[in-house]
Structure formats: structure tokens, C-alpha cells
C-alpha positions as CSV (number, residue, x, y, z in Angstrom):
1,M,-55.5,61.0,-17.8
2,K,-54.4,61.5,-21.3
3,F,-56.6,59.7,-23.8
4,K,-56.4,60.3,-27.6
5,I,-59.8,59.6,-29.2
6,D,-60.9,60.1,-32.8
7,N,-64.7,60.0,-32.7
8,L,-65.3,59.5,-36.5
9,Q,-63.4,57.4,-39.1
10,Y,-64.7,55.6,-42.1
11,C,-61.5,54.0,-43.4
12,K,-61.2,50.9,-45.5
13,W,-60.1,48.9,-42.6
14,S,-56.9,46.8,-42.9
15,R,-53.9,45.9,-40.8
16,K,-52.1,49.0,-42.1
17,V,-54.8,51.4,-40.9
18,F,-54.9,49.7,-37.5
19,E,-51.0,50.1,-37.4
20,I,-51.3,53.8,-38.2
21,N,-53.9,54.4,-35.5
22,R,-51.7,52.5,-33.1
23,E,-48.6,54.5,-34.1
24,A,-50.7,57.6,-33.6
25,G,-51.4,56.6,-30.0
26,L,-55.2,56.5,-30.4
27,D,-57.0,54.9,-27.5
28,A,-60.4,54.7,-29.3
29,V,-61.9,55.3,-32.7
30,H,-65.7,55.7,-33.4
31,V,-66.2,53.8,-36.6
32,T,-68.9,54.5,-39.2
33,I,-70.5,51.2,-40.2
34,V,-73.3,52.0,-42.7
35,Y,-74.8,55.0,-44.5
36,H,-78.0,54.2,-46.4
37,E,-78.2,50.5,-45.7
38,D,-81.1,48.8,-44.1
39,F,-81.1,46.6,-40.9
40,D,-80.2,43.4,-42.7
41,E,-77.2,45.1,-44.4
42,L,-76.2,46.6,-41.0
43,Q,-76.1,43.1,-39.5
44,N,-73.9,42.0,-42.4
45,E,-71.5,44.9,-41.9
46,I,-71.3,44.4,-38.1
47,S,-70.6,40.7,-38.7
48,K,-67.3,41.7,-40.3
49,W,-66.4,43.3,-37.0
50,Q,-67.9,40.7,-34.7
51,S,-80.7,54.4,-40.2
52,P,-80.8,51.1,-40.5
53,I,-83.9,50.9,-38.2
54,E,-86.2,51.3,-41.2
55,D,-89.7,52.2,-39.8
56,D,-89.6,49.9,-36.8
57,I,-88.8,51.4,-33.5
58,N,-88.2,48.0,-32.0
59,L,-85.0,47.8,-34.1
60,V,-83.4,50.6,-32.0
61,E,-82.8,48.2,-29.1
62,K,-81.5,45.5,-31.5
63,V,-79.1,48.0,-33.0
64,H,-77.9,48.7,-29.5
65,S,-77.5,44.9,-28.8
66,L,-75.3,44.7,-31.8
67,G,-72.9,47.1,-30.2
68,C,-73.8,50.4,-31.8
69,R,-73.6,53.4,-29.5
70,F,-74.0,56.4,-31.9
71,M,-76.7,56.7,-34.6
72,Q,-77.5,59.7,-36.9
73,L,-81.1,60.6,-37.5
74,T,-80.3,61.7,-41.1
75,Y,-77.6,61.4,-43.7
76,N,-77.8,64.7,-45.7
77,N,-81.3,63.9,-47.0
78,Q,-84.8,63.9,-45.4
79,S,-85.4,60.7,-43.5
80,L,-88.3,59.3,-41.5
81,L,-86.7,60.8,-38.4
82,A,-85.5,64.3,-39.3
83,T,-84.2,66.6,-42.1
84,G,-80.8,66.4,-43.6
85,C,-78.4,69.3,-44.2
86,Y,-78.8,69.1,-48.0
87,E,-82.6,69.7,-48.0
88,K,-83.9,73.2,-48.8
89,N,-86.8,72.9,-46.3
90,D,-86.0,71.9,-42.7
91,S,-89.3,70.6,-41.1
92,G,-87.4,69.4,-38.0
93,V,-87.6,66.1,-36.1
94,T,-90.6,64.1,-37.1
95,N,-93.1,62.4,-34.7
96,F,-91.3,59.1,-35.4
97,G,-88.0,60.8,-34.8
98,R,-89.1,62.0,-31.4
99,E,-90.1,58.5,-30.5
100,V,-86.8,57.1,-31.7
101,I,-84.9,59.7,-29.7
102,R,-86.8,58.7,-26.6
103,E,-85.9,55.0,-27.3
104,M,-82.3,55.8,-28.0
105,N,-82.1,57.6,-24.7
106,R,-83.6,54.6,-23.0
107,V,-81.3,51.9,-24.4
108,G,-78.1,54.0,-24.5
109,I,-77.5,55.2,-28.1
110,V,-76.2,58.7,-28.6
111,V,-78.2,60.9,-31.0
112,D,-75.7,62.2,-33.6
113,M,-76.8,65.1,-35.8
114,S,-73.7,65.7,-37.8
115,H,-75.4,65.4,-41.2
116,S,-78.7,67.0,-40.1
117,A,-80.2,70.5,-40.8
118,E,-80.3,73.3,-38.3
119,K,-83.9,73.2,-37.0
120,S,-83.7,69.4,-36.8
121,T,-80.6,69.6,-34.7
122,F,-82.2,72.2,-32.3
123,D,-85.2,69.9,-32.0
124,A,-83.0,66.9,-31.2
125,I,-81.2,68.9,-28.4
126,E,-84.6,69.9,-27.1
127,F,-86.3,66.4,-27.3
128,S,-83.4,64.3,-26.1
129,E,-83.2,63.8,-22.3
130,K,-79.5,63.0,-22.7
131,P,-76.8,65.2,-24.3
132,I,-76.5,64.6,-28.0
133,A,-73.4,64.7,-30.2
134,I,-72.3,66.3,-33.5
135,T,-69.4,63.9,-34.0
136,H,-67.8,65.4,-37.1
137,A,-68.4,69.0,-38.3
138,N,-66.9,72.4,-37.9
139,P,-68.3,75.9,-37.1
140,S,-69.7,77.8,-40.1
141,F,-68.2,81.1,-39.0
142,W,-64.9,79.6,-40.2
143,H,-66.0,77.8,-43.3
144,A,-69.6,77.9,-44.6
145,A,-69.9,74.3,-45.8
146,K,-73.4,72.8,-45.8
147,R,-72.4,70.4,-43.1
148,N,-70.8,73.0,-40.7
149,K,-72.8,74.4,-37.8
150,S,-73.8,77.9,-36.7
151,S,-72.5,79.5,-33.6
152,E,-76.0,79.7,-32.1
153,L,-76.4,76.0,-32.5
154,L,-73.0,75.2,-31.1
155,K,-73.7,77.4,-28.1
156,T,-77.0,75.6,-27.5
157,L,-75.3,72.2,-27.9
158,S,-72.7,73.0,-25.3
159,E,-75.2,74.4,-22.8
160,S,-77.1,71.2,-23.1
161,G,-74.0,69.1,-22.3
162,G,-73.6,67.9,-25.9
163,I,-70.2,67.6,-27.6
164,L,-68.8,68.6,-31.0
165,G,-66.1,66.5,-32.8
166,L,-64.1,68.8,-35.1
167,S,-63.7,67.4,-38.6
168,L,-60.5,67.1,-40.6
169,Y,-62.4,66.2,-43.8
170,P,-61.2,68.7,-46.4
171,H,-64.6,69.8,-47.6
172,H,-65.3,71.0,-44.0
173,L,-62.0,73.0,-43.8
174,K,-61.3,76.5,-44.8
175,D,-59.2,76.4,-48.0
176,N,-60.0,72.6,-48.3
177,T,-56.8,70.5,-48.7
178,N,-54.7,73.7,-48.4
179,C,-56.0,74.5,-44.9
180,S,-53.1,75.3,-42.6
181,L,-52.6,73.8,-39.1
182,E,-52.5,77.3,-37.7
183,S,-55.9,78.2,-39.2
184,F,-57.5,75.0,-37.9
185,C,-56.1,75.6,-34.4
186,E,-57.1,79.2,-34.4
187,M,-60.6,78.1,-35.3
188,V,-60.6,75.7,-32.3
189,A,-59.6,78.6,-30.1
190,K,-62.6,80.7,-31.4
191,T,-64.9,77.8,-31.0
192,A,-63.9,77.5,-27.4
193,E,-65.2,81.1,-26.9
194,I,-68.6,79.8,-28.0
195,M,-68.6,76.4,-26.4
196,D,-67.3,75.1,-23.1
197,I,-63.9,73.7,-23.9
198,N,-64.9,70.4,-22.2
199,N,-67.5,69.9,-24.9
200,I,-65.0,70.0,-27.8
201,G,-63.2,66.9,-29.3
202,I,-62.0,65.5,-32.6
203,G,-64.0,63.5,-35.1
204,S,-61.6,63.5,-38.1
205,D,-63.9,61.8,-40.6
206,L,-60.8,60.1,-42.1
207,C,-61.7,57.9,-45.0
208,L,-58.3,56.2,-45.6
209,N,-57.9,53.9,-48.6
210,Q,-61.6,54.1,-49.6
211,P,-62.2,53.9,-53.3
212,D,-64.1,56.8,-55.0
213,E,-67.2,54.6,-55.6
214,V,-67.7,54.6,-51.9
215,V,-68.2,58.4,-51.8
216,E,-70.5,58.1,-54.7
217,W,-72.6,55.6,-52.7
218,M,-72.5,58.0,-49.7
219,R,-73.9,60.8,-51.8
220,N,-76.4,58.9,-53.9
221,G,-77.4,55.6,-52.3
222,T,-80.1,54.0,-54.3
223,W,-82.4,57.0,-54.3
224,S,-81.1,59.0,-57.2
225,K,-80.5,58.5,-61.0
226,N,-78.8,61.9,-61.2
227,K,-75.3,62.4,-60.0
228,N,-75.1,64.2,-56.7
229,Y,-71.5,65.4,-56.0
230,G,-72.3,66.6,-52.5
231,E,-69.6,69.1,-51.5
232,G,-67.4,67.9,-54.3
233,S,-67.9,68.8,-58.0
234,K,-68.1,67.2,-61.4
235,N,-64.4,68.0,-61.9
236,K,-63.5,66.6,-58.4
237,P,-66.0,63.9,-57.7
238,G,-63.9,61.7,-55.5
239,F,-62.5,61.8,-52.0
240,P,-60.5,65.0,-51.5
241,K,-56.8,64.9,-50.5
242,Q,-56.1,65.4,-46.8
243,P,-54.0,68.4,-45.6
244,N,-50.3,67.4,-45.3
245,W,-50.4,67.9,-41.6
246,F,-53.2,65.4,-41.1
247,E,-52.9,62.7,-43.8
248,D,-53.8,60.0,-41.2
249,A,-54.3,59.7,-37.5
250,R,-50.5,60.3,-36.9
251,G,-51.5,63.9,-37.5
252,F,-52.8,64.0,-33.9
253,K,-49.2,64.8,-33.0
254,N,-49.4,67.9,-35.2
255,L,-52.7,68.9,-33.6
256,E,-51.2,68.6,-30.1
257,A,-48.3,71.0,-31.1
258,G,-50.7,73.4,-32.9
259,L,-53.2,73.6,-30.1
260,K,-50.5,74.4,-27.6
261,K,-49.0,77.0,-29.9
262,V,-52.3,79.0,-30.0
263,G,-52.5,79.0,-26.3
264,F,-54.2,75.9,-25.0
265,S,-52.8,74.4,-21.8
266,E,-51.7,70.8,-21.5
267,T,-54.9,69.9,-19.7
268,E,-57.1,71.7,-22.3
269,T,-55.2,70.1,-25.2
270,N,-55.5,66.6,-23.7
271,G,-59.3,67.3,-23.3
272,I,-59.7,68.2,-27.0
273,L,-57.7,65.3,-28.2
274,G,-59.5,62.6,-26.3
275,N,-60.3,63.2,-22.6
276,N,-63.5,65.1,-23.4
277,W,-64.8,62.2,-25.5
278,Y,-63.8,59.8,-22.8
279,N,-65.8,61.7,-20.2
280,F,-68.8,61.9,-22.6
281,Y,-68.7,58.2,-23.2
282,K,-69.2,57.7,-19.5
283,T,-72.6,59.4,-19.7
284,I,-74.0,57.2,-22.4
């Protein structure tokens, strides 16, 4: 078994992007559909492919019926379900959030806490009867970005059977665009000392060919009149440039070589690059 799976991309989808993913040898890609949109807008986006659940728990099952298998409880900000990683005060998973987690477990949607704050994520692990996922983030010991996760949290995630998708998004990387392949792979090795190696995968967070107004929407939605630059800045408000060793999914080849160079076996490397996600999918 040698699957290659990228468990998070938000590209501007086109034939070219599909050709790149095919050339990269990817077997599966977990695609972000919506950010701040409501249920009607979700349906519109899904129709192109043939939380959005507002305050109606009955929509969880409808979201599942539309084909969604992962759903975040927050996107950076406080939601009706939990606290996002950009908030100063983390009040944890709400009563509604607890009910939604129970319903997600029932219908078969994975709880994703990638953009959630620390206490909320610990809560989600505790409240969920099924393993949760952090589909695209890195450990904060390597780079202290708002979205990256503490060692204690990653240890608890792994012990609960949950899985981490390591991100290639520059704001999540040490030295940003200038991050080296060696540094990234050494980080993976140290993460494998905290987590079971079978609970580590890739969630690149590639946003190929997306215009900068998309990242503005991701950061501001319709809730702010002030510019929020997220992990960017006024001088660099748009999408950051990818490292030259992972400009698109064809960089999986570089990851494979880099992981083996820092000491991962063939089996371990194949697990990180896709087999671990495949095995996790079977538990949904």
C-alpha cells in the first residue's frame, strides 16, 4: 500500500491544477469548499462539484448527505460552536458545539479543529466519541504561528487516535517562504517523537491560482469593516509565495526524499505521505 494523500487544498480549481495533482501522483485530495458562507451558499459551491450549518443542528446530516466528510467548528473567530485561534479568550466548545460534535459523530463527519483555539481543541477531543483531525497545521515548538499547535495538544490528539496534517502554507512554516526542506523534515521527525507516527500526514493548504481577494474574504468575511491581515501584514496582504521545493503538489516527491534523508523508513514515509490518512478515512 502506497497512497499519496493531501488532506487540505483550497486551489482555484482548473484542468491545470488537476493535471498537476495527477502528475504528483496524488490518490486523494481533501478540498475546502467554503469558509464563512451559510448553508445556501454551501449548496451552491457543492453544485459546482456535483459552518454552514447556521444554528440548525438538523443541517449537519444534510451537509453529510451533500458529500462533506470534514467540518471545522471555527474559522479563526468565535463561532456558535467553539473559539477560533485568533480570539484572545478561549471559552471552549459551546453547548451547541457539544451537540453538533455528537451529531457529526453519528452521521460520519470528522471534527476538524485546524483553525480553533487550544482549549476548544482539547474540548473537542474530549467530547468527540470518534477521533478528530487537525487537517492543516504545524507544531508551535518549530514555529509559533497563531494557527500552529502545542506539543501537549498534539500528544493528546495522538493518544485519542486523532491525526495531524502538516501544513506547507508559508505562514505556518519556520522562515516562511524561505523555509528549507531539511528544516521541515527535521520538524516532522521531532513531531514523531511527540505523536505516534501513524497519526501524522500532510495537509498542505495549497491555494494555487487563487486571487488575493480570496484571502481577504477568508480573513474578513462580512463581519469586519477594518482590514484584518491575519498572519500576513499591510505590506504583504496577499497569498504568500510557496517554498521552491513545494510550489505545488509535485513537491510530494521532494518530501519523500527529504523524509527518507532524515531517517524515516520506506513504510514510515509512505504513511506520512498518504497511507495514514487512508487508514484514518476508514474509521469515519
